[in-house]
MIMAR-463195 format. One record per residue: residue in one letter; residue number from 0; z, y, x of N, C-alpha, C in turn. Coordinates in steps of 0.2 Angstrom, whole numbers, padded with zeros to 4 digits. Layout:
! residues N
<a NUM <Z Y X> <Z Y X> <Z Y X>>
...
//
This chain:
! residues 254
<m 0 <0169 -0725 -0745> <0172 -0728 -0739> <0169 -0736 -0740>>
<a 1 <0167 -0739 -0734> <0165 -0746 -0734> <0172 -0750 -0735>>
<t 2 <0171 -0756 -0738> <0176 -0760 -0739> <0176 -0766 -0735>>
<l 3 <0181 -0769 -0733> <0181 -0775 -0728> <0177 -0781 -0731>>
<d 4 <0179 -0782 -0738> <0175 -0788 -0741> <0168 -0787 -0741>>
<f 5 <0165 -0781 -0742> <0158 -0780 -0741> <0155 -0781 -0734>>
<a 6 <0159 -0778 -0729> <0156 -0777 -0723> <0157 -0783 -0718>>
<l 7 <0162 -0787 -0719> <0164 -0793 -0714> <0164 -0799 -0718>>
<p 8 <0159 -0804 -0717> <0159 -0810 -0719> <0165 -0815 -0716>>
<e 9 <0167 -0819 -0720> <0173 -0823 -0717> <0170 -0828 -0711>>
<g 10 <0174 -0828 -0706> <0172 -0832 -0700> <0169 -0828 -0694>>
<l 11 <0167 -0822 -0695> <0165 -0818 -0690> <0170 -0815 -0686>>
<l 12 <0169 -0814 -0679> <0174 -0810 -0675> <0170 -0804 -0673>>
<v 13 <0174 -0798 -0674> <0171 -0792 -0672> <0176 -0787 -0669>>
<d 14 <0173 -0782 -0666> <0178 -0777 -0663> <0178 -0770 -0667>>
<r 15 <0182 -0766 -0665> <0183 -0759 -0669> <0176 -0755 -0669>>
<a 16 <0172 -0756 -0663> <0166 -0752 -0663> <0161 -0755 -0669>>
<w 17 <0161 -0762 -0669> <0157 -0765 -0674> <0159 -0762 -0682>>
<l 18 <0166 -0762 -0683> <0168 -0760 -0689> <0167 -0753 -0691>>
<k 19 <0167 -0749 -0686> <0166 -0742 -0686> <0159 -0741 -0688>>
<s 20 <0154 -0745 -0685> <0147 -0744 -0687> <0145 -0746 -0694>>
<r 21 <0150 -0749 -0697> <0149 -0751 -0704> <0153 -0747 -0709>>
<g 22 <0156 -0741 -0706> <0160 -0736 -0710> <0167 -0738 -0710>>
<i 23 <0170 -0742 -0706> <0177 -0744 -0707> <0180 -0740 -0701>>
<e 24 <0184 -0735 -0702> <0187 -0731 -0696> <0193 -0734 -0694>>
<n 25 <0196 -0732 -0688> <0201 -0735 -0685> <0208 -0735 -0689>>
<t 26 <0209 -0730 -0693> <0215 -0729 -0697> <0214 -0734 -0702>>
<t 27 <0208 -0736 -0705> <0207 -0741 -0710> <0208 -0748 -0707>>
<v 28 <0206 -0749 -0701> <0207 -0755 -0697> <0215 -0757 -0697>>
<d 29 <0218 -0752 -0695> <0225 -0752 -0694> <0229 -0754 -0701>>
<y 30 <0226 -0751 -0706> <0229 -0753 -0713> <0228 -0760 -0715>>
<y 31 <0222 -0762 -0713> <0220 -0769 -0715> <0224 -0774 -0711>>
<l 32 <0226 -0772 -0705> <0230 -0776 -0700> <0237 -0777 -0703>>
<r 33 <0240 -0771 -0705> <0247 -0771 -0708> <0247 -0775 -0714>>
<s 34 <0242 -0774 -0718> <0242 -0778 -0725> <0240 -0785 -0725>>
<g 35 <0238 -0787 -0719> <0236 -0794 -0718> <0229 -0796 -0720>>
<k 36 <0225 -0791 -0722> <0218 -0793 -0724> <0214 -0794 -0718>>
<l 37 <0216 -0792 -0712> <0213 -0793 -0706> <0218 -0795 -0701>>
<e 38 <0216 -0799 -0696> <0220 -0802 -0691> <0217 -0801 -0684>>
<a 39 <0221 -0800 -0679> <0219 -0800 -0672> <0219 -0807 -0669>>
<v 40 <0213 -0809 -0667> <0212 -0816 -0664> <0214 -0815 -0657>>
<v 41 <0212 -0810 -0653> <0214 -0808 -0647> <0214 -0801 -0647>>
<h 42 <0217 -0798 -0641> <0217 -0790 -0641> <0210 -0787 -0642>>
<g 43 <0209 -0783 -0647> <0203 -0780 -0649> <0198 -0784 -0653>>
<i 44 <0199 -0790 -0655> <0195 -0794 -0658> <0198 -0796 -0665>>
<y 45 <0194 -0795 -0670> <0197 -0796 -0677> <0193 -0801 -0681>>
<r 46 <0196 -0803 -0686> <0193 -0807 -0691> <0197 -0807 -0698>>
<k 47 <0194 -0809 -0703> <0198 -0810 -0709> <0202 -0817 -0708>>
<p 48 <0208 -0817 -0711> <0212 -0824 -0711> <0208 -0829 -0715>>
<g 49 <0208 -0835 -0712> <0204 -0840 -0715> <0205 -0847 -0712>>
<p 50 <0200 -0851 -0713> <0200 -0858 -0709> <0200 -0857 -0702>>
<p 51 <0202 -0862 -0698> <0202 -0862 -0691> <0195 -0860 -0688>>
<l 52 <0194 -0857 -0683> <0187 -0855 -0681> <0184 -0861 -0677>>
<k 53 <0178 -0861 -0678> <0174 -0866 -0674> <0170 -0862 -0669>>
<w 54 <0168 -0866 -0664> <0165 -0863 -0658> <0158 -0859 -0660>>
<q 55 <0155 -0862 -0665> <0149 -0859 -0668> <0150 -0852 -0670>>
<n 56 <0156 -0851 -0673> <0158 -0844 -0676> <0158 -0839 -0670>>
<v 57 <0161 -0841 -0664> <0161 -0837 -0658> <0154 -0835 -0656>>
<v 58 <0149 -0840 -0655> <0143 -0839 -0653> <0139 -0834 -0657>>
<y 59 <0139 -0836 -0664> <0136 -0831 -0668> <0139 -0824 -0668>>
<s 60 <0145 -0823 -0667> <0148 -0817 -0667> <0146 -0813 -0661>>
<l 61 <0145 -0817 -0655> <0143 -0814 -0649> <0136 -0811 -0650>>
<n 62 <0131 -0815 -0653> <0125 -0812 -0655> <0125 -0806 -0659>>
<l 63 <0129 -0806 -0664> <0130 -0800 -0669> <0133 -0794 -0665>>
<l 64 <0137 -0795 -0660> <0140 -0789 -0656> <0135 -0787 -0651>>
<g 65 <0129 -0790 -0650> <0124 -0788 -0646> <0123 -0792 -0639>>
<y 66 <0126 -0797 -0639> <0126 -0801 -0632> <0120 -0806 -0633>>
<d 67 <0116 -0807 -0628> <0111 -0811 -0627> <0114 -0818 -0624>>
<v 68 <0114 -0823 -0629> <0118 -0829 -0627> <0115 -0835 -0631>>
<h 69 <0114 -0840 -0628> <0112 -0846 -0632> <0116 -0853 -0629>>
<v 70 <0115 -0858 -0634> <0118 -0864 -0632> <0113 -0868 -0628>>
<g 71 <0115 -0871 -0623> <0110 -0875 -0619> <0113 -0880 -0615>>
<h 72 <0109 -0882 -0609> <0111 -0887 -0605> <0113 -0894 -0608>>
<m 73 <0119 -0897 -0606> <0121 -0903 -0609> <0122 -0903 -0617>>
<t 74 <0125 -0897 -0619> <0127 -0896 -0626> <0121 -0897 -0630>>
<a 75 <0115 -0893 -0628> <0109 -0894 -0632> <0106 -0901 -0632>>
<l 76 <0106 -0904 -0626> <0104 -0911 -0625> <0108 -0916 -0630>>
<t 77 <0114 -0915 -0630> <0118 -0919 -0635> <0116 -0917 -0642>>
<y 78 <0115 -0911 -0644> <0113 -0910 -0651> <0107 -0913 -0653>>
<h 79 <0102 -0913 -0648> <0095 -0915 -0649> <0095 -0923 -0648>>
<g 80 <0101 -0926 -0647> <0101 -0934 -0647> <0100 -0937 -0641>>
<y 81 <0100 -0933 -0635> <0098 -0936 -0629> <0104 -0938 -0624>>
<a 82 <0110 -0937 -0626> <0116 -0938 -0622> <0121 -0941 -0626>>
<h 83 <0120 -0943 -0632> <0126 -0946 -0636> <0129 -0952 -0633>>
<f 84 <0125 -0957 -0629> <0128 -0962 -0626> <0132 -0961 -0620>>
<l 85 <0132 -0955 -0618> <0135 -0953 -0612> <0142 -0950 -0614>>
<m 86 <0143 -0948 -0620> <0149 -0944 -0623> <0155 -0949 -0624>>
<l 87 <0157 -0952 -0618> <0163 -0956 -0619> <0169 -0952 -0616>>
<g 88 <0175 -0953 -0620> <0181 -0950 -0618> <0181 -0942 -0620>>
<k 89 <0183 -0938 -0616> <0184 -0931 -0618> <0178 -0927 -0620>>
<l 90 <0177 -0924 -0625> <0171 -0920 -0627> <0171 -0914 -0622>>
<p 91 <0165 -0914 -0618> <0164 -0908 -0614> <0164 -0901 -0617>>
<s 92 <0165 -0896 -0613> <0165 -0889 -0615> <0158 -0887 -0617>>
<i 93 <0157 -0882 -0622> <0151 -0880 -0624> <0148 -0876 -0619>>
<r 94 <0141 -0877 -0617> <0138 -0873 -0612> <0134 -0867 -0615>>
<l 95 <0136 -0861 -0613> <0133 -0855 -0615> <0129 -0852 -0609>>
<l 96 <0123 -0850 -0611> <0119 -0847 -0605> <0118 -0840 -0607>>
<s 97 <0118 -0835 -0603> <0117 -0828 -0604> <0115 -0824 -0598>>
<p 98 <0111 -0820 -0598> <0110 -0815 -0592> <0115 -0810 -0591>>
<q 99 <0119 -0809 -0596> <0124 -0804 -0596> <0131 -0807 -0594>>
<r 100 <0136 -0803 -0593> <0143 -0805 -0592> <0146 -0805 -0599>>
<l 101 <0148 -0811 -0601> <0151 -0811 -0608> <0158 -0809 -0607>>
<p 102 <0161 -0807 -0613> <0167 -0804 -0613> <0173 -0809 -0612>>
<t 103 <0178 -0807 -0609> <0183 -0812 -0607> <0187 -0815 -0613>>
<w 104 <0186 -0811 -0619> <0190 -0814 -0624> <0187 -0821 -0627>>
<v 105 <0181 -0822 -0625> <0177 -0828 -0627> <0181 -0835 -0625>>
<e 106 <0184 -0834 -0619> <0188 -0840 -0617> <0196 -0840 -0619>>
<k 107 <0197 -0835 -0623> <0204 -0834 -0625> <0205 -0836 -0633>>
<v 108 <0200 -0837 -0636> <0200 -0838 -0644> <0203 -0844 -0646>>
<g 109 <0203 -0849 -0641> <0206 -0856 -0643> <0202 -0860 -0647>>
<t 110 <0195 -0860 -0647> <0191 -0864 -0651> <0190 -0871 -0647>>
<f 111 <0190 -0876 -0650> <0189 -0883 -0647> <0181 -0884 -0647>>
<p 112 <0179 -0887 -0641> <0182 -0889 -0635> <0182 -0884 -0630>>
<g 113 <0181 -0878 -0631> <0181 -0873 -0626> <0174 -0872 -0623>>
<f 114 <0173 -0867 -0619> <0167 -0865 -0616> <0166 -0865 -0609>>
<s 115 <0160 -0867 -0607> <0158 -0866 -0600> <0152 -0862 -0600>>
<m 116 <0153 -0856 -0596> <0147 -0851 -0596> <0143 -0851 -0590>>
<m 117 <0137 -0851 -0591> <0132 -0851 -0585> <0129 -0844 -0585>>
<k 118 <0129 -0841 -0580> <0127 -0833 -0579> <0120 -0832 -0582>>
<a 119 <0115 -0837 -0580> <0108 -0835 -0582> <0104 -0842 -0583>>
<g 120 <0105 -0846 -0578> <0101 -0853 -0578> <0094 -0852 -0575>>
<p 121 <0090 -0856 -0575> <0083 -0856 -0572> <0078 -0851 -0576>>
<f 122 <0080 -0848 -0581> <0076 -0844 -0585> <0079 -0837 -0586>>
<p 123 <0081 -0833 -0581> <0085 -0827 -0583> <0081 -0822 -0587>>
<y 124 <0074 -0822 -0587> <0071 -0817 -0591> <0066 -0819 -0596>>
<v 125 <0067 -0826 -0598> <0062 -0829 -0602> <0065 -0832 -0608>>
<k 126 <0062 -0831 -0614> <0065 -0833 -0620> <0061 -0839 -0623>>
<v 127 <0057 -0842 -0619> <0053 -0848 -0622> <0057 -0854 -0622>>
<g 128 <0055 -0858 -0627> <0059 -0864 -0628> <0065 -0864 -0631>>
<m 129 <0066 -0860 -0636> <0072 -0859 -0640> <0071 -0861 -0647>>
<t 130 <0076 -0863 -0650> <0076 -0865 -0657> <0082 -0863 -0661>>
<e 131 <0082 -0861 -0667> <0088 -0859 -0671> <0090 -0865 -0675>>
<v 132 <0097 -0865 -0675> <0100 -0871 -0679> <0105 -0867 -0684>>
<p 133 <0104 -0868 -0691> <0108 -0865 -0696> <0115 -0868 -0695>>
<f 134 <0120 -0863 -0696> <0127 -0865 -0696> <0131 -0862 -0702>>
<g 135 <0136 -0866 -0705> <0140 -0863 -0710> <0137 -0862 -0717>>
<t 136 <0141 -0859 -0721> <0139 -0858 -0728> <0134 -0853 -0729>>
<w 137 <0133 -0848 -0724> <0128 -0843 -0724> <0122 -0845 -0720>>
<d 138 <0122 -0851 -0717> <0116 -0853 -0713> <0115 -0848 -0707>>
<w 139 <0120 -0846 -0704> <0119 -0842 -0698> <0115 -0845 -0693>>
<p 140 <0111 -0842 -0690> <0106 -0845 -0685> <0110 -0845 -0678>>
<i 141 <0111 -0851 -0675> <0113 -0852 -0669> <0108 -0854 -0664>>
<c 142 <0107 -0850 -0659> <0101 -0851 -0654> <0103 -0857 -0649>>
<y 143 <0099 -0862 -0649> <0099 -0868 -0644> <0093 -0868 -0640>>
<s 144 <0094 -0871 -0634> <0088 -0873 -0630> <0085 -0879 -0633>>
<s 145 <0078 -0879 -0633> <0074 -0885 -0635> <0076 -0890 -0630>>
<p 146 <0074 -0896 -0632> <0075 -0902 -0627> <0072 -0901 -0620>>
<e 147 <0066 -0898 -0620> <0062 -0896 -0614> <0066 -0891 -0610>>
<r 148 <0068 -0886 -0613> <0072 -0881 -0609> <0078 -0884 -0606>>
<a 149 <0082 -0887 -0611> <0088 -0890 -0609> <0088 -0894 -0603>>
<f 150 <0083 -0899 -0603> <0082 -0903 -0597> <0082 -0899 -0590>>
<i 151 <0078 -0894 -0591> <0077 -0890 -0585> <0083 -0886 -0583>>
<e 152 <0087 -0884 -0588> <0093 -0880 -0587> <0098 -0885 -0584>>
<l 153 <0098 -0892 -0586> <0102 -0897 -0583> <0100 -0898 -0576>>
<t 154 <0094 -0899 -0574> <0092 -0900 -0567> <0094 -0895 -0562>>
<s 155 <0094 -0889 -0565> <0096 -0883 -0561> <0103 -0883 -0558>>
<t 156 <0108 -0888 -0561> <0115 -0888 -0559> <0117 -0895 -0556>>
<i 157 <0112 -0899 -0556> <0114 -0906 -0553> <0115 -0906 -0546>>
<d 158 <0120 -0909 -0544> <0122 -0909 -0536> <0125 -0915 -0534>>
<s 159 <0125 -0921 -0538> <0128 -0927 -0536> <0124 -0933 -0538>>
<q 160 <0125 -0938 -0535> <0122 -0945 -0537> <0123 -0947 -0544>>
<e 161 <0129 -0946 -0546> <0131 -0948 -0553> <0127 -0944 -0558>>
<q 162 <0127 -0937 -0557> <0123 -0933 -0562> <0116 -0935 -0562>>
<i 163 <0113 -0936 -0556> <0106 -0938 -0556> <0105 -0944 -0560>>
<l 164 <0109 -0950 -0559> <0108 -0956 -0563> <0109 -0955 -0570>>
<q 165 <0114 -0950 -0572> <0115 -0949 -0579> <0108 -0945 -0582>>
<a 166 <0106 -0941 -0578> <0100 -0937 -0580> <0094 -0942 -0581>>
<s 167 <0094 -0947 -0576> <0088 -0952 -0576> <0088 -0956 -0583>>
<l 168 <0095 -0958 -0585> <0096 -0962 -0591> <0093 -0958 -0597>>
<m 169 <0095 -0951 -0597> <0093 -0947 -0602> <0085 -0946 -0603>>
<m 170 <0082 -0945 -0597> <0075 -0944 -0596> <0071 -0951 -0599>>
<d 171 <0074 -0956 -0598> <0071 -0963 -0600> <0070 -0962 -0607>>
<g 172 <0074 -0959 -0611> <0074 -0959 -0618> <0070 -0953 -0621>>
<a 173 <0067 -0949 -0616> <0064 -0942 -0618> <0056 -0944 -0619>>
<v 174 <0054 -0948 -0624> <0048 -0950 -0624> <0043 -0945 -0628>>
<d 175 <0046 -0940 -0631> <0043 -0935 -0635> <0043 -0928 -0633>>
<l 176 <0044 -0927 -0627> <0044 -0920 -0625> <0037 -0917 -0625>>
<r 177 <0036 -0911 -0626> <0030 -0908 -0627> <0027 -0905 -0620>>
<p 178 <0022 -0908 -0618> <0019 -0906 -0611> <0017 -0898 -0611>>
<t 179 <0014 -0896 -0616> <0012 -0888 -0616> <0018 -0884 -0615>>
<l 180 <0023 -0885 -0619> <0029 -0881 -0618> <0032 -0882 -0611>>
<l 181 <0033 -0888 -0609> <0035 -0890 -0602> <0031 -0886 -0597>>
<q 182 <0025 -0886 -0598> <0021 -0882 -0593> <0022 -0875 -0593>>
<e 183 <0023 -0872 -0598> <0025 -0865 -0599> <0032 -0863 -0596>>
<l 184 <0037 -0868 -0597> <0043 -0867 -0594> <0043 -0868 -0587>>
<l 185 <0040 -0873 -0585> <0040 -0874 -0577> <0037 -0869 -0573>>
<e 186 <0032 -0866 -0576> <0028 -0860 -0573> <0032 -0854 -0573>>
<s 187 <0037 -0853 -0578> <0041 -0847 -0578> <0048 -0848 -0575>>
<s 188 <0050 -0854 -0573> <0057 -0855 -0571> <0057 -0852 -0564>>
<t 189 <0063 -0849 -0562> <0064 -0846 -0555> <0068 -0851 -0551>>
<s 190 <0069 -0857 -0553> <0073 -0862 -0549> <0069 -0867 -0546>>
<i 191 <0068 -0867 -0540> <0063 -0872 -0536> <0067 -0879 -0537>>
<k 192 <0073 -0879 -0536> <0077 -0886 -0537> <0076 -0889 -0543>>
<a 193 <0077 -0884 -0549> <0076 -0887 -0556> <0069 -0890 -0557>>
<k 194 <0064 -0886 -0555> <0057 -0889 -0556> <0056 -0895 -0552>>
<r 195 <0058 -0895 -0546> <0056 -0901 -0542> <0060 -0908 -0545>>
<l 196 <0066 -0907 -0546> <0070 -0912 -0549> <0068 -0914 -0556>>
<f 197 <0066 -0910 -0560> <0064 -0911 -0566> <0057 -0916 -0566>>
<l 198 <0053 -0913 -0562> <0046 -0917 -0561> <0047 -0924 -0558>>
<w 199 <0052 -0924 -0554> <0054 -0931 -0551> <0056 -0935 -0556>>
<l 200 <0061 -0933 -0560> <0064 -0937 -0565> <0058 -0939 -0570>>
<a 201 <0054 -0934 -0572> <0049 -0936 -0577> <0044 -0941 -0574>>
<r 202 <0042 -0940 -0568> <0037 -0945 -0565> <0040 -0952 -0565>>
<t 203 <0047 -0952 -0563> <0050 -0959 -0562> <0051 -0962 -0569>>
<a 204 <0052 -0958 -0574> <0052 -0961 -0581> <0046 -0964 -0583>>
<g 205 <0040 -0961 -0581> <0033 -0964 -0583> <0031 -0962 -0590>>
<h 206 <0034 -0957 -0593> <0031 -0956 -0600> <0024 -0953 -0600>>
<t 207 <0021 -0954 -0605> <0014 -0952 -0606> <0013 -0945 -0605>>
<w 208 <0017 -0941 -0608> <0017 -0934 -0607> <0016 -0931 -0600>>
<y 209 <0019 -0935 -0596> <0019 -0932 -0589> <0012 -0931 -0586>>
<q 210 <0008 -0935 -0588> <0001 -0934 -0585> <-0003 -0928 -0587>>
<y 211 <0000 -0925 -0592> <-0003 -0918 -0595> <0000 -0912 -0592>>
<i 212 <0005 -0913 -0587> <0008 -0907 -0583> <0004 -0906 -0577>>
<d 213 <0001 -0900 -0576> <-0003 -0898 -0570> <0002 -0895 -0565>>
<v 214 <0004 -0900 -0561> <0009 -0898 -0555> <0006 -0892 -0551>>
<s 215 <0000 -0892 -0550> <-0003 -0887 -0545> <-0002 -0880 -0548>>
<k 216 <-0001 -0879 -0554> <0000 -0872 -0556> <0008 -0870 -0556>>
<i 217 <0012 -0875 -0554> <0019 -0873 -0554> <0021 -0872 -0547>>
<d 218 <0025 -0866 -0546> <0028 -0864 -0539> <0034 -0869 -0537>>
<l 219 <0033 -0873 -0533> <0038 -0878 -0530> <0041 -0876 -0523>>
<g 220 <0039 -0870 -0521> <0042 -0868 -0515> <0039 -0872 -0509>>
<v 221 <0043 -0871 -0503> <0040 -0875 -0497> <0047 -0878 -0494>>
<g 222 <0045 -0883 -0490> <0051 -0886 -0486> <0055 -0892 -0490>>
<k 223 <0059 -0895 -0487> <0063 -0900 -0490> <0069 -0897 -0493>>
<r 224 <0072 -0901 -0499> <0078 -0899 -0502> <0082 -0905 -0503>>
<q 225 <0089 -0904 -0501> <0094 -0909 -0501> <0097 -0909 -0508>>
<i 226 <0096 -0913 -0512> <0099 -0913 -0519> <0106 -0917 -0518>>
<v 227 <0106 -0923 -0515> <0112 -0927 -0514> <0112 -0929 -0506>>
<p 228 <0118 -0928 -0503> <0118 -0930 -0496> <0117 -0938 -0495>>
<g 229 <0113 -0940 -0490> <0113 -0947 -0489> <0108 -0950 -0494>>
<g 230 <0104 -0946 -0497> <0099 -0949 -0502> <0092 -0951 -0498>>
<k 231 <0087 -0953 -0502> <0081 -0955 -0499> <0076 -0949 -0501>>
<l 232 <0072 -0947 -0496> <0067 -0941 -0497> <0061 -0944 -0501>>
<d 233 <0060 -0940 -0507> <0054 -0942 -0511> <0048 -0938 -0508>>
<a 234 <0043 -0941 -0506> <0037 -0938 -0502> <0033 -0933 -0506>>
<e 235 <0033 -0934 -0513> <0029 -0929 -0516> <0033 -0922 -0517>>
<f 236 <0039 -0923 -0520> <0043 -0917 -0521> <0048 -0914 -0516>>
<l 237 <0048 -0918 -0511> <0052 -0916 -0505> <0060 -0915 -0507>>
<i 238 <0062 -0919 -0510> <0070 -0919 -0512> <0073 -0925 -0511>>
<t 239 <0079 -0925 -0509> <0083 -0931 -0508> <0086 -0934 -0514>>
<v 240 <0085 -0940 -0516> <0088 -0942 -0522> <0091 -0949 -0521>>
<p 241 <0095 -0951 -0525> <0099 -0958 -0524> <0093 -0964 -0523>>
<k 242 <0095 -0968 -0518> <0090 -0973 -0517> <0089 -0978 -0523>>
<e 243 <0095 -0979 -0526> <0094 -0983 -0532> <0089 -0981 -0537>>
<a 244 <0089 -0974 -0539> <0085 -0971 -0543> <0078 -0971 -0540>>
<q 245 <0077 -0969 -0534> <0070 -0969 -0531> <0067 -0976 -0531>>
<d 246 <0071 -0981 -0530> <0068 -0988 -0530> <0067 -0991 -0537>>
<g 247 <0069 -0987 -0543> <0069 -0990 -0549> <0074 -0995 -0551>>
<q 248 <0080 -0994 -0548> <0085 -1000 -0549> <0091 -0996 -0551>>
<q 249 <0091 -0991 -0554> <0098 -0987 -0556> <0101 -0992 -0562>>
<e 250 <0108 -0992 -0561> <0112 -0996 -0566> <0116 -0991 -0570>>
<p 251 <0118 -0993 -0576> <0123 -0988 -0580> <0129 -0987 -0575>>
<i 252 <0132 -0981 -0576> <0137 -0979 -0572> <0143 -0978 -0575>>
<f 253 <0144 -0981 -0581> <0150 -0980 -0585> <0156 -0985 -0582>>
//
């Protein structure tokens, strides 16, 4: 019979099906629960008693249980150093992206600062632009979006003047994005809005890498798109953007 100490590292969250696949039957799970060697975090999800859970424990456990999920959007941009100056006040929730519906227990485990889940983002079937970040004593790999992918994930959700100006401030510091990776991501993205807005932000920032992106190979759809009401239409990408940013006069918004 498999033993809990051998099968389950400290910090992982698992269900009965996972334990059974490691040779630990339900009757043994019940024994471990009664004896205190195992505890229920929420209904049907278990772990060894130990230090408080961190959100990375949850993400790695989801991958271990077979869910396709990664850390992206603003959380990834913050990790890569592009948003630290915007992190004033309350720490925002962790952005998780997955083409699957994640289990409801993710939002019940009580890890700080909580999760905000995006169903798929602008890359529902594409794994390009990911990086693994080791976490914890065992260097468990947590999958993050690269800065290039995270910027496009961000532009897929922007819908206000404030968010555009924040993204513009972050883009100003993005001097080292990789145009080859950006080209591949932009060609594979399914979000017309995300691609147009990202390219507008990149062109406005004026970084050297922008000149190496071949816009003619990117599907930008047709017609005008309103990003913010009352904005100014950009003639190249046909999106409405804040007049302050379009004129190069954006001010810090704190």
